[in-house]
N, C-alpha and C positions, 0 to 999 in steps of 0.2 A: 266638533269632536276633535280632540288632539290627535295628531299623527304619532306614529311609533317613534319618530325622531324627536318629538317634543316631550315624550314621557320621561320622567326622571329615571336614572339607572338605579337598580336595587343593589346596594353595596353589600347587603347581607346574603345575597343569593349564592348558593354553593355552585361551583362549576360542575358541569355535567361529568358523570363518571366516564373515564376513558377506558374503553374495553381493552382487556389484556390480549396481547398478541400470543399466538400459540397456546391457547388455553389448555390443551391436553398436557402440556409440560408443566403447568403451574404446580400441580400436586405430585410431581415425580420426585419422590424422596430418594435418599441414598440407599434405602433398603432394596431398591430394584437391582442393585449390583449383585445381590444374592442369586439372581437368575444366572448371571455369568459364572459366578463361583460354582454353583451347583452343576452347571453344564460342563465346565472345564474339568471338574474333578471326576466326572463320569469317564472322560477320555483318558486322563492320566492314570486313574486307578485301574481301568481296564487294561491299559498297556503294560501295567506292572504286574499283572497276574502271572504266576509261574506257567511257563509254556506247557507243562505236562497237564495242566487243568484248564487252560484257556481254550475255548471252543474255536473251531476254524473260522477265519474271517473276522475275528474280534478286533484285531489291530486295525484293519481297514475301516471298520465301523467306528473305532475310536478316533481315527484321523478325521472322519466326517463329522463326528461330534465336536472335535476341537475346532474345526472350521466354523461350525455353528457358534461356538463360544466366542470365537474371534469376531464374527459378524455381529453378534449381540453386543459385545463390548464396544465395537465401533459405533453402532447405532445408539447405544446408551450414552456414550461420551458426547455424541452430537446433541442428543436430547437434553442432557444435563447442561450443556453449554447454553442451549436456549433457555433452560430454567434459570440459570444464573444471570443471563443477559437480559431477560424480559420479565423475570419474576423475582428480582433480587430481594424484595421484601419478604417473600415466602421463604426464600433460601435462608435469610437471616433468622426468620422465625423458627425454622427447623433446627438451627444451631442452638437457639435459646429454649427449645422444648426438650426437657429431660427424657421424654419418651422417644424422641427421634434422633437426638444428637449421637447416642452411642452407635447408631447405624452408619455413621461416617467411618467406622472401621471397615465397612464393606468395600468401598471403592479401591483402596490399596490392595486388598486381598483379591479382588477381581483382576487387577492388573498383574499381580504376581502369579495367580493361577493360570491365566492365559499364557504368560511368558514362560512359566515352567512347562506347560503343555507343549509349547513350541519345540523345545529341545527334546521332550520325552517322546512325542508322537507326531508333532507338526512337521518335523524334518522329513517325514515320509512324503509330504505333499509339497512343501515349499523349498526343500533342500536344506542341507545342514548349515551352510553359511548364513542363509537368510534366517533360519530358525535361531541361530545363536545371536545374530544381530538384533532380532526382534526381542529376544529374551533379555539382552543387555539393556535395551531401552526400557522395557516394561519392568524388569527387576530394579533398575536404578530408580525409576519414578515411583514404583510401588514401595520400595524400601524407605525412601525419603518421606513419602506420604504416611507410611505406617508409623514411623517414629514420631512424626508431627502429630498425628491423630492420638497416639498413645499418651502424649503430653497434653494436647489441647483439650480433649474431651474431659479428662479428669479435672483439669483446671476450671473448665466451665461448670462442672458439677459442684466444685467447691465454692466458686465465687459468684455464679450467676443463677444456677438452677435451685429451685426450692424443692427439696426431696426429703423423705423420711425413711426410716427403716422398712416400713411396709412397701416402699416403692422399689426396693432392691429386686433385681431379677437377672436372669442369665444374659440379657442383652447388654448389661454393663460389661460383660467380658469382651465384647466385640472389638473395642479399640485396643485392648491389651493382647488379643490373639493375633492381630495383624503382624507385629514383628516376628511372631513365631512362624507364620507362613513364609516370611522372608528368610528366616533361618533355615527352614526345611527345603526351600527351593534354591537358595544361593549355591549350595554344593554342586548343583548340576552344571554350573559355569566353571567350577574349579579346574576340571581337566582341559578346558579351552584357554586357560591362562598360561603364561610362561612359568616354568618351574622356578621355585625359589620364593622370593619375597611376595610376589603377586598371589600365588596360590595360598601361601600361609596367611597372608593378610585377609583374604576373603574368608577362609575357613575360620580363623579366629574371630573375625567380625561377625560371622554367622553364629558362632558360639556365644558371643556377647549378646546378640539379639535373642538367642535362646534363653539366656539367663534373665534378660530384661523382662521378657514375656512370662516366663515361668514363675519368677518371684512375685510379679504383680498379680498373676492369677492366683497364687497361693494365698496372697493377702485378701483377695476379694471373694474367692469361692466360699469361704466359711460364712461370709455375710449373706450370700445368696442361699446357702443351705439353711442357715438360721432363720431366714425369712420364711422359707417353705415350711419348716417345722413349727414355727410359732404362729404364723398367720394363715397357714393352710394353702391349698392349691392355688395356682395362678388363675386369673380370669380365663375363660374358655378360649378366647381368641389368642391369648399369649401362651397357652399350654405347649404348643410345638416348640417354643423357644427353649424349653428344657433341654432339647437336643444340642443346643449351643455349647453346653458344658463339655460335650464330647470333642469339640474343636481343639482346645489346647491339649487335651489328652492324646488324641490321635495324631495331631500335628507334631507334638513334641517327640512322640515315638518315631514318627517318620524322620524327623530332623536328626536324632541321634543315630539312626540307621544310615542315613546318607553321610553324616560326618564320618562314620566308620568306613564307608565305601571309598571315600576320596582321601582319607588321611594318609594312607601309605605313600601316595605321590605328592603330598603337600607338606607334611610335618615329619621331623626326624624321629627315630626311636628314642625313648620308649613310648612317646606320645601316640604314635600311630597305632600301636597295639592297645593302648589304653582306651582309645576311642571304641575299638571293637568290643572290649569288655564292658564298657559303660553302656553300649547300645543294648546289650542283653540284660544287664543288671537293672537298668532303668526301664527299658521297654516292656519287659514281661510284667512287673507289678502294676505299671500304669495301664497296660492293656487289661489286666484283671479288673481294675477299678472302672475302666471305661465300660466293660461288659456289665458290671453291676449297675452303673448309671443308665446304660442303655435299657436294661430291664425295668428299672424304676421309672424312667421317663416314658417308656412304652406303655407301662401300666396306667400312668396318669393320662396319657393321650387317649387310650381306650376309654377311660372313665369320662374324659371331657367329650369325646365323640358321642358316647351314649347320652350325654346331657345336652346335646345339640350343637356341638362345636361345628361351625361352618368353615368353608374354605376362606383363607386369607393369605396374604403374601408371607405371613409367618410360617406357612407350610414349607417354604424353601429351607427352613431350618432343618428339615429332615434329610437334606441332601449333602451339603458340603461337610458338616461334622461327621456324618457316617462315612463319607468318602475318605476323610483323613484317618479314620480308624481302619479302613480297608488298606490304605497305603502303609499304615503302621504295621498291620499284620503281615503285609507283603515283605516289609523290611525285616521283620523278625524271622519270617520263614526263610529268607535268603541267608540270614546270619546263622540260624540254628540248623536248617535242613529238616525241621520237623514237619511231617505230613499233616499233623493236626493243625498247624498254623496255616498251611496251604488251604485246608478246608475252611478255616475261619475266614481267611481272606476272600474266598469264593462266596461264602455265605453273606459276608458284609457287602460285597460288591453286588450280589443279587438284591439285597435290601436297598442299596443305593439306587440301582436302576429302577426298581419299582417305585421308590419315593420320587425319583425325578419324573417318571411318567405321570404320576398323580399330580405333582405340583405343576408340571408343564401344562397338562390338560386343564387344570383349574385356572391357570393364568391366561391361557388362550380364551377360555370362555369369558373370563372377567374383562379382557380387553375387547372382545367382540361386543359384549353387552354394554361396555362403558362403565361398568361398576368400579373397576380398579383405578380409573382415571378421574373419578369424581372427587371433589373436595369434601371435607367434613360437613355434616349436616348442620351443625350449629357453631357458634363461636367457641374457640378453645379457651380454657381457663388460663389465667395468668400464672406463669410458672417461673418467673424471673425474680431473683432477689432484688430488692429495692435499696439495700445497703449492705 
């Protein structure tokens, strides 16, 4: 009998599959940054409530929530580094998947949300100087990433993704909303800059980011609405993403309010007073439309829930967009002094906290059971253009 050394080698044999390292990170997509976003906005929106209506101890609780958001961001950045380092094939597949690529708008928004929270409420814990330094780093990185994503994802949609009108959905807004988050949080750093050119440059830069995001959203939003009207409701699991439409509405209202807050110390007359007028004339109508959309999206979510909609990571869409509407209402309340807007801000913040609690509980259950870290059950369809 021939020995093993004498047997001919099989040149057609496939090499044994190499097991992936850190398997739990393989299917960790960019959508997980929504957890950070939703947590951070609970802190910042709570800290911005009018003192007359804020319950005792709220600011201390918000500082604790911000620390949680910072810890989640740190852990997620480390996990995503493992994802890109050991599962690069999957990371590239995410970019080429039209259902996943728009979620790359979430990482820059998570950086920006935590950075803005550092100045808003985190300074109570880590001190003002450390908070500003942290925000400078996160705002800079988040803004660069936001602009890059706002260009790169639409480029991939045009050149590589295979999509049709029926595929349009609110998630397409995510890369375009990221610069608006930067526009809304950049003014927090304006008072910490030297007077003159530095303050003016940051404020005008934020105004440019505001226009970039707003005009792009106005181009895309009719496509999303047309898809809903002509093709019917979204699939059950995607129904919560309807709340994403609230993001650019609430965040833009927040942005113009903060422009008006810092303009007197940054730009000369008459532009400083112009920002104050624009904050009200823009913010009130947009808030009205946001409330209309909130009612429509809420009704469709109730409909989907009755038809068997189960928990998924898309439920985090209930948090950050609603939080931006709360901060927008707070900005309008400060600008107008209307008690009714104080009440609206409190109501929206209560909705935000309830949504965060539900989404957080579902996420913890999914992580404990392992359901949220498993890969897809079968092979994904080809979704890349061949020419």
